[in-house]
mmCIF file as Biopython writes it, N, C-alpha, C and O atoms, coordinates in Angstrom:
data_model
#
loop_
_atom_site.group_PDB
_atom_site.id
_atom_site.type_symbol
_atom_site.label_atom_id
_atom_site.label_alt_id
_atom_site.label_comp_id
_atom_site.label_asym_id
_atom_site.label_entity_id
_atom_site.label_seq_id
_atom_site.pdbx_PDB_ins_code
_atom_site.Cartn_x
_atom_site.Cartn_y
_atom_site.Cartn_z
_atom_site.occupancy
_atom_site.B_iso_or_equiv
_atom_site.auth_seq_id
_atom_site.auth_asym_id
_atom_site.pdbx_PDB_model_num
ATOM 1   N N  . UNK A ? 1  ? 0.824   -1.189 0.000   1.0 0.0 1  A 1 
ATOM 2   C CA . UNK A ? 1  ? 0.000   0.000  0.000   1.0 0.0 1  A 1 
ATOM 3   C C  . UNK A ? 1  ? 0.867   1.251  0.000   1.0 0.0 1  A 1 
ATOM 4   O O  . UNK A ? 1  ? 0.621   2.193  -0.753  1.0 0.0 1  A 1 
ATOM 5   N N  . UNK A ? 2  ? 1.889   1.245  0.861   1.0 0.0 2  A 1 
ATOM 6   C CA . UNK A ? 2  ? 2.772   2.414  0.923   1.0 0.0 2  A 1 
ATOM 7   C C  . UNK A ? 2  ? 3.570   2.530  -0.368  1.0 0.0 2  A 1 
ATOM 8   O O  . UNK A ? 2  ? 3.809   3.636  -0.853  1.0 0.0 2  A 1 
ATOM 9   N N  . UNK A ? 3  ? 3.981   1.404  -0.924  1.0 0.0 3  A 1 
ATOM 10  C CA . UNK A ? 3  ? 4.712   1.452  -2.192  1.0 0.0 3  A 1 
ATOM 11  C C  . UNK A ? 3  ? 3.832   2.022  -3.302  1.0 0.0 3  A 1 
ATOM 12  O O  . UNK A ? 3  ? 4.296   2.795  -4.140  1.0 0.0 3  A 1 
ATOM 13  N N  . UNK A ? 4  ? 2.566   1.633  -3.298  1.0 0.0 4  A 1 
ATOM 14  C CA . UNK A ? 4  ? 1.638   2.160  -4.313  1.0 0.0 4  A 1 
ATOM 15  C C  . UNK A ? 4  ? 1.477   3.670  -4.173  1.0 0.0 4  A 1 
ATOM 16  O O  . UNK A ? 4  ? 1.468   4.391  -5.171  1.0 0.0 4  A 1 
ATOM 17  N N  . UNK A ? 5  ? 1.349   4.146  -2.941  1.0 0.0 5  A 1 
ATOM 18  C CA . UNK A ? 5  ? 1.199   5.572  -2.682  1.0 0.0 5  A 1 
ATOM 19  C C  . UNK A ? 5  ? 2.458   6.333  -3.102  1.0 0.0 5  A 1 
ATOM 20  O O  . UNK A ? 5  ? 2.364   7.395  -3.717  1.0 0.0 5  A 1 
ATOM 21  N N  . UNK A ? 6  ? 3.606   5.808  -2.780  1.0 0.0 6  A 1 
ATOM 22  C CA . UNK A ? 6  ? 4.871   6.435  -3.197  1.0 0.0 6  A 1 
ATOM 23  C C  . UNK A ? 6  ? 4.967   6.459  -4.712  1.0 0.0 6  A 1 
ATOM 24  O O  . UNK A ? 6  ? 5.412   7.450  -5.291  1.0 0.0 6  A 1 
ATOM 25  N N  . UNK A ? 7  ? 4.555   5.379  -5.358  1.0 0.0 7  A 1 
ATOM 26  C CA . UNK A ? 7  ? 4.580   5.329  -6.828  1.0 0.0 7  A 1 
ATOM 27  C C  . UNK A ? 7  ? 3.653   6.390  -7.431  1.0 0.0 7  A 1 
ATOM 28  O O  . UNK A ? 7  ? 3.982   6.992  -8.453  1.0 0.0 7  A 1 
ATOM 29  N N  . UNK A ? 8  ? 2.505   6.618  -6.807  1.0 0.0 8  A 1 
ATOM 30  C CA . UNK A ? 8  ? 1.578   7.634  -7.314  1.0 0.0 8  A 1 
ATOM 31  C C  . UNK A ? 8  ? 2.213   9.027  -7.250  1.0 0.0 8  A 1 
ATOM 32  O O  . UNK A ? 8  ? 2.065   9.821  -8.179  1.0 0.0 8  A 1 
ATOM 33  N N  . UNK A ? 9  ? 2.907   9.316  -6.170  1.0 0.0 9  A 1 
ATOM 34  C CA . UNK A ? 9  ? 3.595   10.607 -6.073  1.0 0.0 9  A 1 
ATOM 35  C C  . UNK A ? 9  ? 4.735   10.700 -7.074  1.0 0.0 9  A 1 
ATOM 36  O O  . UNK A ? 9  ? 4.955   11.748 -7.681  1.0 0.0 9  A 1 
ATOM 37  N N  . UNK A ? 10 ? 5.462   9.596  -7.245  1.0 0.0 10 A 1 
ATOM 38  C CA . UNK A ? 10 ? 6.586   9.586  -8.172  1.0 0.0 10 A 1 
ATOM 39  C C  . UNK A ? 10 ? 6.114   9.778  -9.611  1.0 0.0 10 A 1 
ATOM 40  O O  . UNK A ? 10 ? 6.801   10.424 -10.402 1.0 0.0 10 A 1 
ATOM 41  N N  . UNK A ? 11 ? 4.970   9.235  -9.955  1.0 0.0 11 A 1 
ATOM 42  C CA . UNK A ? 11 ? 4.475   9.368  -11.330 1.0 0.0 11 A 1 
ATOM 43  C C  . UNK A ? 11 ? 3.614   10.621 -11.491 1.0 0.0 11 A 1 
ATOM 44  O O  . UNK A ? 11 ? 2.998   10.819 -12.539 1.0 0.0 11 A 1 
ATOM 45  N N  . UNK A ? 12 ? 3.568   11.460 -10.467 1.0 0.0 12 A 1 
ATOM 46  C CA . UNK A ? 12 ? 2.884   12.762 -10.478 1.0 0.0 12 A 1 
ATOM 47  C C  . UNK A ? 12 ? 1.366   12.674 -10.599 1.0 0.0 12 A 1 
ATOM 48  O O  . UNK A ? 12 ? 0.725   13.679 -10.905 1.0 0.0 12 A 1 
ATOM 49  N N  . UNK A ? 13 ? 0.777   11.513 -10.370 1.0 0.0 13 A 1 
ATOM 50  C CA . UNK A ? 13 ? -0.683  11.389 -10.434 1.0 0.0 13 A 1 
ATOM 51  C C  . UNK A ? 13 ? -1.360  12.247 -9.370  1.0 0.0 13 A 1 
ATOM 52  O O  . UNK A ? 13 ? -2.311  12.969 -9.666  1.0 0.0 13 A 1 
ATOM 53  N N  . UNK A ? 14 ? -0.874  12.169 -8.142  1.0 0.0 14 A 1 
ATOM 54  C CA . UNK A ? 14 ? -1.473  12.921 -7.039  1.0 0.0 14 A 1 
ATOM 55  C C  . UNK A ? 14 ? -1.235  14.409 -7.235  1.0 0.0 14 A 1 
ATOM 56  O O  . UNK A ? 14 ? -2.129  15.220 -6.995  1.0 0.0 14 A 1 
ATOM 57  N N  . UNK A ? 15 ? -0.042  14.768 -7.668  1.0 0.0 15 A 1 
ATOM 58  C CA . UNK A ? 15 ? 0.281   16.178 -7.881  1.0 0.0 15 A 1 
ATOM 59  C C  . UNK A ? 15 ? -0.608  16.760 -8.975  1.0 0.0 15 A 1 
ATOM 60  O O  . UNK A ? 15 ? -1.117  17.872 -8.830  1.0 0.0 15 A 1 
ATOM 61  N N  . UNK A ? 16 ? -0.796  16.031 -10.050 1.0 0.0 16 A 1 
ATOM 62  C CA . UNK A ? 16 ? -1.650  16.519 -11.141 1.0 0.0 16 A 1 
ATOM 63  C C  . UNK A ? 16 ? -3.100  16.656 -10.680 1.0 0.0 16 A 1 
ATOM 64  O O  . UNK A ? 16 ? -3.787  17.601 -11.068 1.0 0.0 16 A 1 
ATOM 65  N N  . UNK A ? 17 ? -3.563  15.727 -9.859  1.0 0.0 17 A 1 
ATOM 66  C CA . UNK A ? 17 ? -4.923  15.804 -9.330  1.0 0.0 17 A 1 
ATOM 67  C C  . UNK A ? 17 ? -5.088  17.059 -8.469  1.0 0.0 17 A 1 
ATOM 68  O O  . UNK A ? 17 ? -6.090  17.765 -8.581  1.0 0.0 17 A 1 
ATOM 69  N N  . UNK A ? 18 ? -4.114  17.330 -7.620  1.0 0.0 18 A 1 
ATOM 70  C CA . UNK A ? 18 ? -4.168  18.523 -6.773  1.0 0.0 18 A 1 
ATOM 71  C C  . UNK A ? 18 ? -4.138  19.781 -7.624  1.0 0.0 18 A 1 
ATOM 72  O O  . UNK A ? 18 ? -4.879  20.727 -7.356  1.0 0.0 18 A 1 
ATOM 73  N N  . UNK A ? 19 ? -3.300  19.805 -8.638  1.0 0.0 19 A 1 
ATOM 74  C CA . UNK A ? 19 ? -3.219  20.972 -9.537  1.0 0.0 19 A 1 
ATOM 75  C C  . UNK A ? 19 ? -4.545  21.174 -10.267 1.0 0.0 19 A 1 
ATOM 76  O O  . UNK A ? 19 ? -5.025  22.303 -10.374 1.0 0.0 19 A 1 
ATOM 77  N N  . UNK A ? 20 ? -5.139  20.092 -10.769 1.0 0.0 20 A 1 
ATOM 78  C CA . UNK A ? 20 ? -6.414  20.215 -11.481 1.0 0.0 20 A 1 
ATOM 79  C C  . UNK A ? 20 ? -7.518  20.721 -10.559 1.0 0.0 20 A 1 
ATOM 80  O O  . UNK A ? 20 ? -8.312  21.573 -10.958 1.0 0.0 20 A 1 
ATOM 81  N N  . UNK A ? 21 ? -7.579  20.212 -9.340  1.0 0.0 21 A 1 
ATOM 82  C CA . UNK A ? 21 ? -8.595  20.665 -8.386  1.0 0.0 21 A 1 
ATOM 83  C C  . UNK A ? 21 ? -8.388  22.142 -8.075  1.0 0.0 21 A 1 
ATOM 84  O O  . UNK A ? 21 ? -9.354  22.903 -8.023  1.0 0.0 21 A 1 
ATOM 85  N N  . UNK A ? 22 ? -7.152  22.551 -7.870  1.0 0.0 22 A 1 
ATOM 86  C CA . UNK A ? 22 ? -6.856  23.963 -7.611  1.0 0.0 22 A 1 
ATOM 87  C C  . UNK A ? 22 ? -7.240  24.850 -8.778  1.0 0.0 22 A 1 
ATOM 88  O O  . UNK A ? 22 ? -7.807  25.924 -8.581  1.0 0.0 22 A 1 
ATOM 89  N N  . UNK A ? 23 ? -6.938  24.412 -9.986  1.0 0.0 23 A 1 
ATOM 90  C CA . UNK A ? 23 ? -7.248  25.186 -11.189 1.0 0.0 23 A 1 
ATOM 91  C C  . UNK A ? 23 ? -8.761  25.344 -11.370 1.0 0.0 23 A 1 
ATOM 92  O O  . UNK A ? 23 ? -9.246  26.441 -11.647 1.0 0.0 23 A 1 
ATOM 93  N N  . UNK A ? 24 ? -9.491  24.260 -11.216 1.0 0.0 24 A 1 
ATOM 94  C CA . UNK A ? 24 ? -10.947 24.308 -11.364 1.0 0.0 24 A 1 
ATOM 95  C C  . UNK A ? 24 ? -11.571 25.184 -10.279 1.0 0.0 24 A 1 
ATOM 96  O O  . UNK A ? 24 ? -12.499 25.946 -10.550 1.0 0.0 24 A 1 
ATOM 97  N N  . UNK A ? 25 ? -11.071 25.077 -9.075  1.0 0.0 25 A 1 
ATOM 98  C CA . UNK A ? 25 ? -11.586 25.900 -7.978  1.0 0.0 25 A 1 
ATOM 99  C C  . UNK A ? 25 ? -11.335 27.381 -8.238  1.0 0.0 25 A 1 
ATOM 100 O O  . UNK A ? 25 ? -12.222 28.208 -8.029  1.0 0.0 25 A 1 
ATOM 101 N N  . UNK A ? 26 ? -10.143 27.713 -8.688  1.0 0.0 26 A 1 
ATOM 102 C CA . UNK A ? 26 ? -9.813  29.113 -8.969  1.0 0.0 26 A 1 
ATOM 103 C C  . UNK A ? 26 ? -10.690 29.660 -10.086 1.0 0.0 26 A 1 
ATOM 104 O O  . UNK A ? 26 ? -11.180 30.785 -9.995  1.0 0.0 26 A 1 
ATOM 105 N N  . UNK A ? 27 ? -10.891 28.875 -11.136 1.0 0.0 27 A 1 
ATOM 106 C CA . UNK A ? 27 ? -11.728 29.336 -12.247 1.0 0.0 27 A 1 
ATOM 107 C C  . UNK A ? 27 ? -13.178 29.503 -11.824 1.0 0.0 27 A 1 
ATOM 108 O O  . UNK A ? 27 ? -13.837 30.455 -12.243 1.0 0.0 27 A 1 
ATOM 109 N N  . UNK A ? 28 ? -13.682 28.601 -11.008 1.0 0.0 28 A 1 
ATOM 110 C CA . UNK A ? 28 ? -15.078 28.713 -10.601 1.0 0.0 28 A 1 
ATOM 111 C C  . UNK A ? 28 ? -15.272 29.903 -9.667  1.0 0.0 28 A 1 
ATOM 112 O O  . UNK A ? 28 ? -16.305 30.568 -9.737  1.0 0.0 28 A 1 
ATOM 113 N N  . UNK A ? 29 ? -14.312 30.186 -8.800  1.0 0.0 29 A 1 
ATOM 114 C CA . UNK A ? 29 ? -14.403 31.362 -7.931  1.0 0.0 29 A 1 
ATOM 115 C C  . UNK A ? 29 ? -14.391 32.630 -8.774  1.0 0.0 29 A 1 
ATOM 116 O O  . UNK A ? 29 ? -15.152 33.562 -8.517  1.0 0.0 29 A 1 
ATOM 117 N N  . UNK A ? 30 ? -13.527 32.660 -9.778  1.0 0.0 30 A 1 
ATOM 118 C CA . UNK A ? 30 ? -13.448 33.827 -10.660 1.0 0.0 30 A 1 
ATOM 119 C C  . UNK A ? 30 ? -14.757 34.017 -11.410 1.0 0.0 30 A 1 
ATOM 120 O O  . UNK A ? 30 ? -15.244 35.140 -11.547 1.0 0.0 30 A 1 
ATOM 121 N N  . UNK A ? 31 ? -15.324 32.923 -11.895 1.0 0.0 31 A 1 
ATOM 122 C CA . UNK A ? 31 ? -16.590 32.998 -12.622 1.0 0.0 31 A 1 
ATOM 123 C C  . UNK A ? 31 ? -17.722 33.456 -11.712 1.0 0.0 31 A 1 
ATOM 124 O O  . UNK A ? 31 ? -18.570 34.246 -12.127 1.0 0.0 31 A 1 
ATOM 125 N N  . UNK A ? 32 ? -17.742 32.969 -10.478 1.0 0.0 32 A 1 
ATOM 126 C CA . UNK A ? 32 ? -18.769 33.400 -9.528  1.0 0.0 32 A 1 
ATOM 127 C C  . UNK A ? 32 ? -18.666 34.886 -9.240  1.0 0.0 32 A 1 
ATOM 128 O O  . UNK A ? 32 ? -19.680 35.582 -9.181  1.0 0.0 32 A 1 
ATOM 129 N N  . UNK A ? 33 ? -17.441 35.379 -9.061  1.0 0.0 33 A 1 
ATOM 130 C CA . UNK A ? 33 ? -17.247 36.805 -8.804  1.0 0.0 33 A 1 
ATOM 131 C C  . UNK A ? 33 ? -17.736 37.637 -9.988  1.0 0.0 33 A 1 
ATOM 132 O O  . UNK A ? 33 ? -18.366 38.678 -9.806  1.0 0.0 33 A 1 
ATOM 133 N N  . UNK A ? 34 ? -17.443 37.172 -11.190 1.0 0.0 34 A 1 
ATOM 134 C CA . UNK A ? 34 ? -17.871 37.883 -12.400 1.0 0.0 34 A 1 
ATOM 135 C C  . UNK A ? 34 ? -19.396 37.916 -12.489 1.0 0.0 34 A 1 
ATOM 136 O O  . UNK A ? 34 ? -19.982 38.955 -12.793 1.0 0.0 34 A 1 
ATOM 137 N N  . UNK A ? 35 ? -20.033 36.782 -12.222 1.0 0.0 35 A 1 
ATOM 138 C CA . UNK A ? 35 ? -21.488 36.719 -12.293 1.0 0.0 35 A 1 
ATOM 139 C C  . UNK A ? 35 ? -22.134 37.587 -11.218 1.0 0.0 35 A 1 
ATOM 140 O O  . UNK A ? 35 ? -23.138 38.248 -11.485 1.0 0.0 35 A 1 
ATOM 141 N N  . UNK A ? 36 ? -21.579 37.597 -10.013 1.0 0.0 36 A 1 
ATOM 142 C CA . UNK A ? 36 ? -22.118 38.434 -8.942  1.0 0.0 36 A 1 
ATOM 143 C C  . UNK A ? 36 ? -21.972 39.909 -9.273  1.0 0.0 36 A 1 
ATOM 144 O O  . UNK A ? 36 ? -22.858 40.709 -8.973  1.0 0.0 36 A 1 
ATOM 145 N N  . UNK A ? 37 ? -20.861 40.266 -9.886  1.0 0.0 37 A 1 
ATOM 146 C CA . UNK A ? 37 ? -20.644 41.663 -10.271 1.0 0.0 37 A 1 
ATOM 147 C C  . UNK A ? 37 ? -21.664 42.086 -11.323 1.0 0.0 37 A 1 
ATOM 148 O O  . UNK A ? 37 ? -22.235 43.173 -11.231 1.0 0.0 37 A 1 
ATOM 149 N N  . UNK A ? 38 ? -21.898 41.239 -12.320 1.0 0.0 38 A 1 
ATOM 150 C CA . UNK A ? 38 ? -22.888 41.541 -13.352 1.0 0.0 38 A 1 
ATOM 151 C C  . UNK A ? 38 ? -24.293 41.635 -12.752 1.0 0.0 38 A 1 
ATOM 152 O O  . UNK A ? 38 ? -25.069 42.521 -13.111 1.0 0.0 38 A 1 
ATOM 153 N N  . UNK A ? 39 ? -24.608 40.726 -11.847 1.0 0.0 39 A 1 
ATOM 154 C CA . UNK A ? 39 ? -25.935 40.723 -11.237 1.0 0.0 39 A 1 
ATOM 155 C C  . UNK A ? 39 ? -26.144 41.976 -10.388 1.0 0.0 39 A 1 
ATOM 156 O O  . UNK A ? 39 ? -27.222 42.569 -10.417 1.0 0.0 39 A 1 
ATOM 157 N N  . UNK A ? 40 ? -25.128 42.378 -9.639  1.0 0.0 40 A 1 
ATOM 158 C CA . UNK A ? 40 ? -25.272 43.579 -8.818  1.0 0.0 40 A 1 
ATOM 159 C C  . UNK A ? 40 ? -25.388 44.823 -9.694  1.0 0.0 40 A 1 
ATOM 160 O O  . UNK A ? 40 ? -26.082 45.773 -9.331  1.0 0.0 40 A 1 
ATOM 161 N N  . UNK A ? 41 ? -24.715 44.825 -10.843 1.0 0.0 41 A 1 
ATOM 162 C CA . UNK A ? 41 ? -24.838 45.951 -11.766 1.0 0.0 41 A 1 
ATOM 163 C C  . UNK A ? 41 ? -26.260 46.026 -12.330 1.0 0.0 41 A 1 
ATOM 164 O O  . UNK A ? 41 ? -26.818 47.114 -12.467 1.0 0.0 41 A 1 
ATOM 165 N N  . UNK A ? 42 ? -26.843 44.870 -12.656 1.0 0.0 42 A 1 
ATOM 166 C CA . UNK A ? 42 ? -28.226 44.834 -13.157 1.0 0.0 42 A 1 
ATOM 167 C C  . UNK A ? 42 ? -29.201 45.330 -12.089 1.0 0.0 42 A 1 
ATOM 168 O O  . UNK A ? 42 ? -30.118 46.096 -12.389 1.0 0.0 42 A 1 
ATOM 169 N N  . UNK A ? 43 ? -29.004 44.897 -10.854 1.0 0.0 43 A 1 
ATOM 170 C CA . UNK A ? 43 ? -29.883 45.330 -9.763  1.0 0.0 43 A 1 
ATOM 171 C C  . UNK A ? 43 ? -29.750 46.830 -9.560  1.0 0.0 43 A 1 
ATOM 172 O O  . UNK A ? 43 ? -30.752 47.520 -9.369  1.0 0.0 43 A 1 
ATOM 173 N N  . UNK A ? 44 ? -28.529 47.343 -9.599  1.0 0.0 44 A 1 
ATOM 174 C CA . UNK A ? 44 ? -28.301 48.779 -9.450  1.0 0.0 44 A 1 
ATOM 175 C C  . UNK A ? 44 ? -29.025 49.551 -10.552 1.0 0.0 44 A 1 
ATOM 176 O O  . UNK A ? 44 ? -29.667 50.567 -10.282 1.0 0.0 44 A 1 
ATOM 177 N N  . UNK A ? 45 ? -28.923 49.071 -11.793 1.0 0.0 45 A 1 
ATOM 178 C CA . UNK A ? 45 ? -29.602 49.738 -12.913 1.0 0.0 45 A 1 
ATOM 179 C C  . UNK A ? 45 ? -31.118 49.705 -12.743 1.0 0.0 45 A 1 
ATOM 180 O O  . UNK A ? 45 ? -31.797 50.686 -13.047 1.0 0.0 45 A 1 
ATOM 181 N N  . UNK A ? 46 ? -31.654 48.584 -12.260 1.0 0.0 46 A 1 
ATOM 182 C CA . UNK A ? 46 ? -33.097 48.494 -12.010 1.0 0.0 46 A 1 
ATOM 183 C C  . UNK A ? 46 ? -33.535 49.490 -10.939 1.0 0.0 46 A 1 
ATOM 184 O O  . UNK A ? 46 ? -34.576 50.135 -11.067 1.0 0.0 46 A 1 
ATOM 185 N N  . UNK A ? 47 ? -32.733 49.610 -9.888  1.0 0.0 47 A 1 
ATOM 186 C CA . UNK A ? 47 ? -33.068 50.554 -8.817  1.0 0.0 47 A 1 
ATOM 187 C C  . UNK A ? 47 ? -33.020 51.987 -9.341  1.0 0.0 47 A 1 
ATOM 188 O O  . UNK A ? 47 ? -33.888 52.795 -9.013  1.0 0.0 47 A 1 
ATOM 189 N N  . UNK A ? 48 ? -32.022 52.305 -10.143 1.0 0.0 48 A 1 
ATOM 190 C CA . UNK A ? 48 ? -31.929 53.650 -10.710 1.0 0.0 48 A 1 
ATOM 191 C C  . UNK A ? 48 ? -33.128 53.947 -11.621 1.0 0.0 48 A 1 
ATOM 192 O O  . UNK A ? 48 ? -33.637 55.068 -11.649 1.0 0.0 48 A 1 
ATOM 193 N N  . UNK A ? 49 ? -33.562 52.933 -12.356 1.0 0.0 49 A 1 
ATOM 194 C CA . UNK A ? 49 ? -34.734 53.090 -13.225 1.0 0.0 49 A 1 
ATOM 195 C C  . UNK A ? 49 ? -35.981 53.386 -12.379 1.0 0.0 49 A 1 
ATOM 196 O O  . UNK A ? 49 ? -36.775 54.262 -12.722 1.0 0.0 49 A 1 
ATOM 197 N N  . UNK A ? 50 ? -36.144 52.659 -11.289 1.0 0.0 50 A 1 
ATOM 198 C CA . UNK A ? 50 ? -37.278 52.905 -10.390 1.0 0.0 50 A 1 
ATOM 199 C C  . UNK A ? 50 ? -37.212 54.302 -9.776  1.0 0.0 50 A 1 
ATOM 200 O O  . UNK A ? 50 ? -38.231 54.984 -9.659  1.0 0.0 50 A 1 
ATOM 201 N N  . UNK A ? 51 ? -36.024 54.718 -9.391  1.0 0.0 51 A 1 
ATOM 202 C CA . UNK A ? 51 ? -35.870 56.060 -8.826  1.0 0.0 51 A 1 
ATOM 203 C C  . UNK A ? 51 ? -36.285 57.129 -9.832  1.0 0.0 51 A 1 
ATOM 204 O O  . UNK A ? 51 ? -36.994 58.075 -9.490  1.0 0.0 51 A 1 
ATOM 205 N N  . UNK A ? 52 ? -35.833 56.968 -11.078 1.0 0.0 52 A 1 
ATOM 206 C CA . UNK A ? 52 ? -36.194 57.936 -12.118 1.0 0.0 52 A 1 
ATOM 207 C C  . UNK A ? 52 ? -37.700 57.984 -12.325 1.0 0.0 52 A 1 
ATOM 208 O O  . UNK A ? 52 ? -38.286 59.054 -12.492 1.0 0.0 52 A 1 
ATOM 209 N N  . UNK A ? 53 ? -38.321 56.798 -12.310 1.0 0.0 53 A 1 
ATOM 210 C CA . UNK A ? 53 ? -39.774 56.737 -12.490 1.0 0.0 53 A 1 
ATOM 211 C C  . UNK A ? 53 ? -40.491 57.425 -11.330 1.0 0.0 53 A 1 
ATOM 212 O O  . UNK A ? 53 ? -41.458 58.157 -11.538 1.0 0.0 53 A 1 
ATOM 213 N N  . UNK A ? 54 ? -40.014 57.188 -10.116 1.0 0.0 54 A 1 
ATOM 214 C CA . UNK A ? 54 ? -40.620 57.829 -8.946  1.0 0.0 54 A 1 
ATOM 215 C C  . UNK A ? 54 ? -40.431 59.351 -8.980  1.0 0.0 54 A 1 
ATOM 216 O O  . UNK A ? 54 ? -41.332 60.100 -8.605  1.0 0.0 54 A 1 
ATOM 217 N N  . UNK A ? 55 ? -39.270 59.796 -9.425  1.0 0.0 55 A 1 
ATOM 218 C CA . UNK A ? 55 ? -39.041 61.236 -9.532  1.0 0.0 55 A 1 
ATOM 219 C C  . UNK A ? 55 ? -40.020 61.866 -10.521 1.0 0.0 55 A 1 
ATOM 220 O O  . UNK A ? 55 ? -40.565 62.941 -10.274 1.0 0.0 55 A 1 
ATOM 221 N N  . UNK A ? 56 ? -40.232 61.185 -11.636 1.0 0.0 56 A 1 
ATOM 222 C CA . UNK A ? 56 ? -41.171 61.687 -12.640 1.0 0.0 56 A 1 
ATOM 223 C C  . UNK A ? 56 ? -42.583 61.761 -12.098 1.0 0.0 56 A 1 
ATOM 224 O O  . UNK A ? 56 ? -43.297 62.735 -12.338 1.0 0.0 56 A 1 
ATOM 225 N N  . UNK A ? 57 ? -42.989 60.724 -11.361 1.0 0.0 57 A 1 
ATOM 226 C CA . UNK A ? 57 ? -44.335 60.725 -10.776 1.0 0.0 57 A 1 
ATOM 227 C C  . UNK A ? 57 ? -44.452 61.808 -9.711  1.0 0.0 57 A 1 
ATOM 228 O O  . UNK A ? 57 ? -45.498 62.443 -9.578  1.0 0.0 57 A 1 
ATOM 229 N N  . UNK A ? 58 ? -43.391 62.017 -8.960  1.0 0.0 58 A 1 
ATOM 230 C CA . UNK A ? 58 ? -43.396 63.050 -7.929  1.0 0.0 58 A 1 
ATOM 231 C C  . UNK A ? 58 ? -43.551 64.424 -8.567  1.0 0.0 58 A 1 
ATOM 232 O O  . UNK A ? 58 ? -44.308 65.260 -8.073  1.0 0.0 58 A 1 
ATOM 233 N N  . UNK A ? 59 ? -42.846 64.655 -9.645  1.0 0.0 59 A 1 
ATOM 234 C CA . UNK A ? 59 ? -42.949 65.949 -10.333 1.0 0.0 59 A 1 
ATOM 235 C C  . UNK A ? 59 ? -44.346 66.151 -10.903 1.0 0.0 59 A 1 
ATOM 236 O O  . UNK A ? 59 ? -44.890 67.253 -10.847 1.0 0.0 59 A 1 
ATOM 237 N N  . UNK A ? 60 ? -44.928 65.080 -11.454 1.0 0.0 60 A 1 
ATOM 238 C CA . UNK A ? 60 ? -46.273 65.188 -12.014 1.0 0.0 60 A 1 
ATOM 239 C C  . UNK A ? 60 ? -47.282 65.477 -10.902 1.0 0.0 60 A 1 
ATOM 240 O O  . UNK A ? 60 ? -48.181 66.296 -11.090 1.0 0.0 60 A 1 
ATOM 241 N N  . UNK A ? 61 ? -47.149 64.826 -9.761  1.0 0.0 61 A 1 
ATOM 242 C CA . UNK A ? 61 ? -48.054 65.078 -8.637  1.0 0.0 61 A 1 
ATOM 243 C C  . UNK A ? 61 ? -47.880 66.495 -8.094  1.0 0.0 61 A 1 
ATOM 244 O O  . UNK A ? 61 ? -48.860 67.163 -7.762  1.0 0.0 61 A 1 
ATOM 245 N N  . UNK A ? 62 ? -46.662 66.937 -8.008  1.0 0.0 62 A 1 
ATOM 246 C CA . UNK A ? 62 ? -46.394 68.296 -7.536  1.0 0.0 62 A 1 
ATOM 247 C C  . UNK A ? 62 ? -47.028 69.318 -8.470  1.0 0.0 62 A 1 
ATOM 248 O O  . UNK A ? 62 ? -47.639 70.285 -8.017  1.0 0.0 62 A 1 
ATOM 249 N N  . UNK A ? 63 ? -46.881 69.104 -9.772  1.0 0.0 63 A 1 
ATOM 250 C CA . UNK A ? 63 ? -47.479 70.021 -10.748 1.0 0.0 63 A 1 
ATOM 251 C C  . UNK A ? 63 ? -49.001 70.001 -10.640 1.0 0.0 63 A 1 
ATOM 252 O O  . UNK A ? 63 ? -49.639 71.050 -10.730 1.0 0.0 63 A 1 
ATOM 253 N N  . UNK A ? 64 ? -49.585 68.833 -10.451 1.0 0.0 64 A 1 
ATOM 254 C CA . UNK A ? 64 ? -51.035 68.717 -10.308 1.0 0.0 64 A 1 
ATOM 255 C C  . UNK A ? 64 ? -51.528 69.425 -9.056  1.0 0.0 64 A 1 
ATOM 256 O O  . UNK A ? 64 ? -52.547 70.115 -9.098  1.0 0.0 64 A 1 
ATOM 257 N N  . UNK A ? 65 ? -50.830 69.267 -7.957  1.0 0.0 65 A 1 
ATOM 258 C CA . UNK A ? 65 ? -51.217 69.931 -6.711  1.0 0.0 65 A 1 
ATOM 259 C C  . UNK A ? 65 ? -51.098 71.442 -6.848  1.0 0.0 65 A 1 
ATOM 260 O O  . UNK A ? 65 ? -51.960 72.183 -6.375  1.0 0.0 65 A 1 
ATOM 261 N N  . UNK A ? 66 ? -50.046 71.889 -7.486  1.0 0.0 66 A 1 
ATOM 262 C CA . UNK A ? 66 ? -49.877 73.331 -7.694  1.0 0.0 66 A 1 
ATOM 263 C C  . UNK A ? 66 ? -50.960 73.885 -8.599  1.0 0.0 66 A 1 
ATOM 264 O O  . UNK A ? 66 ? -51.440 74.996 -8.376  1.0 0.0 66 A 1 
ATOM 265 N N  . UNK A ? 67 ? -51.353 73.132 -9.619  1.0 0.0 67 A 1 
ATOM 266 C CA . UNK A ? 67 ? -52.393 73.591 -10.540 1.0 0.0 67 A 1 
ATOM 267 C C  . UNK A ? 67 ? -53.729 73.661 -9.808  1.0 0.0 67 A 1 
ATOM 268 O O  . UNK A ? 67 ? -54.494 74.599 -10.030 1.0 0.0 67 A 1 
ATOM 269 N N  . UNK A ? 68 ? -54.028 72.701 -8.947  1.0 0.0 68 A 1 
ATOM 270 C CA . UNK A ? 68 ? -55.285 72.737 -8.191  1.0 0.0 68 A 1 
ATOM 271 C C  . UNK A ? 68 ? -55.267 73.855 -7.164  1.0 0.0 68 A 1 
ATOM 272 O O  . UNK A ? 68 ? -56.311 74.430 -6.854  1.0 0.0 68 A 1 
ATOM 273 N N  . UNK A ? 69 ? -54.093 74.169 -6.632  1.0 0.0 69 A 1 
ATOM 274 C CA . UNK A ? 69 ? -53.975 75.234 -5.653  1.0 0.0 69 A 1 
ATOM 275 C C  . UNK A ? 69 ? -54.218 76.597 -6.269  1.0 0.0 69 A 1 
ATOM 276 O O  . UNK A ? 69 ? -54.649 77.514 -5.570  1.0 0.0 69 A 1 
ATOM 277 N N  . UNK A ? 70 ? -53.955 76.756 -7.552  1.0 0.0 70 A 1 
ATOM 278 C CA . UNK A ? 70 ? -54.156 78.034 -8.241  1.0 0.0 70 A 1 
ATOM 279 C C  . UNK A ? 70 ? -55.630 78.280 -8.518  1.0 0.0 70 A 1 
ATOM 280 O O  . UNK A ? 70 ? -56.060 79.429 -8.627  1.0 0.0 70 A 1 
ATOM 281 N N  . UNK A ? 71 ? -56.396 77.222 -8.632  1.0 0.0 71 A 1 
ATOM 282 C CA . UNK A ? 71 ? -57.824 77.359 -8.983  1.0 0.0 71 A 1 
ATOM 283 C C  . UNK A ? 71 ? -58.599 77.773 -7.828  1.0 0.0 71 A 1 
ATOM 284 O O  . UNK A ? 71 ? -59.815 77.940 -7.928  1.0 0.0 71 A 1 
#
């Protein structure tokens, strides 16, 4: 058993497995960060769109109240 384990290290099987796991983990973390950044940008844009819409409605209501106040 120990000879088999030593042979695996000598033939770089274990080292290659560790390298592959590290590489896949690093790529998936990078991809997750990229996706989270894109998602947060989309949410930010949606919130800004809602704010603009609310500002427009506020201005329309203000104008309506002022017009009724003049009458």
